[in-house]
Each structure stands twice: as C-alpha cells, then as structure tokens.
N, C-alpha and C positions, 0 to 999 in steps of 0.2 A: 706260323702259317706261311705257305709259299705265296709269292705275289700273284695277283690275278689282274687281268686287264679286260677292258671291253672287247668283245669278239672282233670288231673291225680293226682295232689296234693289233690284236693278236694275229689276225690275218695278214696285216701289212708286214709285220715282222717275219712271218712265215714266208711271205712272198719274197722278201729280200734274201732270206737264207736259201730258198729254192733257186732263185736266179743265180746266186753265187755258186751253189753246188753244181747246177747245170752247166754254167760256164766253165768251171774248173774241170769237170768230167770231159767236156768236149775239147777243151784246150789240151788236156793230157793226151787224149787219143790222137789229136792232130799233131802233137809233138813226137809221137811214136810211130806215125805213119800207119795207124791202125784204123779201127772202126769206132766211132763215137759211142757213148753210152746209149744213144738213141738210134743206132743202126746205120748212121751215115758213113759211107766208105770214104776213107782218105784217098786222095788222088796220088797213088804211087808212094813216094817217099814222104817224109815228115814235112808238114806245111808250116810248122812253127820251128824256127831255127834258133839255136842258142839255148842257154839255160832257161828252164821254166820252173818256177818255184810255186807250188800249189798250197792253197790254204784250206784244203778239204778237211772238214771236221772242226774248223774254227769259226764257222759262219755266224755263231751267236754273238761274237764280240763286235764286229763291225755293224751288224744289224741293230743290236741293242744300243750302241753308242750313237751311231749316225742318225738314228730316228729323231734325236733331239737337236740336230744341227740345221742351220739355215744354209742356203747356197752361198751366202756372203761370209760364212765362217770358213776358216782355213783348215786344211788337213795335210799332214805329211805322213808318208807311208814307208814301207820297207821293200826289200826285194820280193817279198811275198804279199804283194799288194792288190791283187785283182779284187778281192772281196771288199777292201776299203774303198776302192775306186767306184765299184758298182753301188755300194751302200751310200756313197756321197752324192749319187745322182748322175754319174757319167753314163754315156751311151754305150750299150753293150756292143753294138755292131762296130763302132769306131775302135773300141778296145780290141776286139778280135782282129780287125784289120791291122792294128799296130803289131799284134803278135805275129801276123802273117808277113809283116814287112811291107805292107801296101801303102800307097800314097794317101789313101783316105783315113789312115790311122791318126790317132791324136798327135803323134809326132812325125807324121809323114812317113812312117815306116822306119824311122831312124833310131828310135829309142828301144823298141821291143818291150818285152815283158817287164824288165826291171826299171824302166824309166818313163812309165806312163804318167802323163800330167793332163789335167783339164782345168785350167784356170777359171773357166766359165762357171764351174760349180765349186770353186774354192779348193780343188784338189791340186796342191802345189807340187806333187810328184812322188812317185816311188823312187827308191834309191838302191843301187847295187852295192853300196858300201854300208856295212853293218854299223849302226848308230849314227850315220850321217844325217838322218832326218831330224834328230834331236836339236842340234843347233840351228837348223833351218827353221824349225817350228818356233824356237825361242825368238829368233829374229823377226819372224812374222808377227808373233804376239807382241813384241816390243813396238813394232810399227803400229799395230792396232791401238796400243795404249797411247802412243804419242799423237795419234790421230783422233783420240777421244771418241772412238766408236764403241758400240756394245758388242762387237764381234769377238769371237774367241778362236783359238787355234787348238786343234786336237792332234796329238803326236802319237802315232802307233809305233811300237818297237817290240822286239822280242826279248826273251830272257837272256840270250847271248849278248845283247847290246849293253847290259848293265856292267859287264866286265871290261868295257872299253872307255877311254877317257872322255869322249863327248857326253856320256851319260852324266857324270859328275859335273862337268862344266856347264851343261845345259840346265840341269836342275838348280845348280847354285845361282846362275844368272837369273833364272826365272823367279827364285825366291827373293833374291836381293832386291829386284825391281818389281816384285809383286805383279808379275805378268799374267794376263788372262790365257793361260794354257792348261789344258788337261792332258796329262801324260797317261797313256794307256799301254801297260805292259801285257802283251799277249804271251803269257808264260806257257809255252807248248812243250817244255821239258827237254828240248833238243836244240843244240847249237851245231848246225850242219850235221855231221855224223857222230857227234860226241854228246853224251848225256850232260845236261847243264849242271845238275846238282853237284857232282863231285868237283866241278870246276869253279864253283861259286862259294866263296867264304861267307860266313855269317848267314843271315836269314833272308837274303835276297832283296828284290826290288823294293818291297814295302819298308823294310828296316832301313835301307839306305836313304830312301826318300824322307822318312821320319827323322833321320839324323840331321837332315838339312832344314827341318822345320816345315816340310811339306806333308800334309795329311795324306795317308794312303788308305784306300778302301779295298780289301780283298773281296773277290766275288767268284762264284762258280761260273767260269767262262763258257761252259757248255749248257747253261740254263739261260735262254734268251730273256725270260721274264725277269730273272734276277739281275742280269746285266742292264736291262732297260731301266729297272727301278734305281739301281745304283747310279747309272749314268745320268738319269734325269736330275737327281739331287746334285751331283757334282757339276754338271753343266750349268745348272742354275746358280750355284755358288760362284763359279768362275765368272759367269756373265755379270754377276752382281758386284764384281770388283773385289772379291775376297782373296784373290791371288791364286797361285797354281795348286792343283791337286793331282793325285795319282790314283788310277784305277788299276789294281793288280788282278788280272783275269787269268785264272788257272784253266787251261784248256789242253788240247793234245794235238800234235801233228800226226795224222794217221797215214800220210804218204811219206815217201823218202824225201831227202833234201831237195832233189830235183825230180822231174817227172820220169826220168829213166833210172832212178835210183831205187832198187828193190828193198833197200833198208834191211839187208840180211844181218846187219850188226845189232838189230833190235830183238829183244826177247819176244817171241810170238805171243806169250801169255800176257805181256804188257799191252801189246796191241789189241788182243782180244778183249781185255778188260776195258780199254779205252773205247772200243767200238760199241760197247754196251751202254756208253753214256752219250751216244750220238746226239748232237743238239737238235737236229731236225726231228728225229724220232721222239725226243722228249717234248719238243714244242707241239708236235701233233697230238701226243697223248694228253698233254695239259689242256689243249683246245677241246678235245672230245670230252674230257672230264668236266669242263665248264658248260657243256651242253651244245657245243658247236657241231655242225653237221660234217660228216666225212666228205660228202660230195663237194663241199666248198673247197676244202684243201686239195681234193683230187683235181678240181678245176684249176687251182693255182699251179699245181705241178704240170698240168697240160699246157698252161700259158708259158711257163718257164721253158718247157721243152720246145715249144713252137718258136719262142723268141731266140733261143740259142741256135736253132736250125736256120732261122733267117739270118742271124749274124754270121754263121759259117758260110752260107751261100753268098752273102754280100761280100765277105772277105775274099772268097774264091774269085768272084767276078771283078773285084776292084783292080785298078791298074797298078802296075809297079811304078815306083818313083822314076821320074826322068833323071838321066845322068847329070843334068845341070843342077839338080837339087842337092848334089853333094857340096855345092859351093854356097848354099844358103844356110842360114842359122850358124854361121861360122864367124868368129871374131876377126876383124881386120884392123890393121894399123892405119888404114886410110891411104896407104901408098901401094896397095895391091899385094901386100905381103900377108900371108895367112899364118896364124899360129894358134 
C-alpha cells in the first residue's frame, strides 16, 4: 500500500514543493535574461550572474526530509541547493536577493547561488565543491554529540559525490564516532554532463554505506509521501542516538547542469520518461485520490506564484553592496594584511 498522510500534512509538503519549483523557474528565467514562468519581464540582460544549478524535478526529496527537522537541526547542501534552503525554512526574498548579488541577500550578495547559508534556520551552507558538504556535516554532527544536544545534522549530496574522497572519509568518521547525521543521496543520475552509472563501480551509494556499517534505505525520490515516511523513521533513529543512516533517494535532474545548459547530450526519451514521474504531479494526484479538493492545491500554487513575484520585485529594488563591503568578512592577520 502506498503511504498516506492527513490532508493538512500533504498540503504542507505540496506547498514546499511548489515554492521550490516556482523559485527555480523564476531564477532560471532571470539567469537567462528572459521572461519568468509567470510572465514577469527580465530587465534587459540576465539578473542572476554566474552559474545557476537548478533542482527542478527533485523537489520531493528536500520537502519530505526537511518536514521532520527543527530549526535547531543543521543542514549542509550542494551547489544545487535552493530547494534544500527553502525547505529548511530560509526566506525566499533574501535568497533571490543573494542570487541577484544584492546587499540584502543572505551573504550580502557575495556568495551567490552556490554559497547560500542561513545559520538562523540551521542551514550551514551550499557548496560549490562536489562532496565538500559531507565533512562539514560530520563536523557539525560531532559538535552536536559533544554538546549532548538532541539535534541532528542532515547532509544532502548527489550521486557524483560518492566517487570523491570526502564521501568515504565522512561516512567512516560518522560511523566510528556514531554521530547524529543523516546522509541523503539525491541520486539524479547525472554528474554535470556525464551519466553517473557508467562512472560508478559497484552498486552505488547504498552498497558503499552498508560496507561501512551504515544502514541505507532506498526510496523513490519522486514520491514525496514515500520520502516523508522513510525520512520520518530515519530522523527518529538518528535523533535517538542510534548513529548515522543514509537515505538513497532515486530522482532525476530534468534540467541541464546549469541554467543555460540545454543538455543536448541527454537522450530525449530518457527525459520524456522522467517527466512522466514529476513529483509535483504525483503529489497532486495522490492528494485528490485521498479526497482532497483541487481548489486547495490551486490556492497553494497561487500563493507560491505570488511569493516568488514578491521576491523578484524585492531583489530588483534592493541596493547593491557598498564598495567597502569587499573588505568585510575577510580574514585578517591583525596587522592590516589580508589573505
């Protein structure tokens, strides 16, 4: 039997996914200098500068996992981290401002898409280096254990990260010290412009975790109800002091590696098949099958559309950083020398 949830919980998950999708669509258009998915015209050239990695199609994973987290729990993300950031409770307008390079962004416009952080909700940061969030998460979880809190750390990473050294190092450390960390592999089948399967020996993330004594749970990453159910159990185990776990979520990256990548290297039939498993469409169908009303979900979509348009407008109106800001948040020797 497929998992079911009370309708209000289902609505909350749907809202998180719609907010992520709306943000990604708007950010994509803003990075291309075009028109947003909701009709807002970009002002001339691209308003989002630099690489923009979209998580479109992967919304069920952060929505289902982060629904069980507290603001005091920690989270580390990847270069494809907008969805994780929103699902953890970060403010959409400040994130859009960060993408625009504005002073009101989370990092004062200095970090951009790949380095967003919001410590106030436990979001320790996205990361432009593949697999770099893994050891950061383990360090955060070790701190939580030493402080004897009941907080946990969730570490999102992609399937490409499992072929890099920090994956093994982080999982080994977490297992040796029985740390309160949930590793979440968003297996979207692609590592930049290369299919991950032919580049990965063995059976992937789950098998490698199991070899280190870390229990791995596979889940359909495009089914938010299944992700929610699996994550609820794993978060409870980790919070109860049972050590690290891994959630292996099979999903699909429907966009190119970056927002201007047309992904011509991908088989169109593969993409078409993936689009038929769209997590938002599946969540909507499941909600209606449970007796939910379509107008409720329509209202959630309207709310997401309005929120992202407000975020775009606020980012456009926000000031640019002052030139003097270039000398803040920089390490100093104390003798006026910067490095």
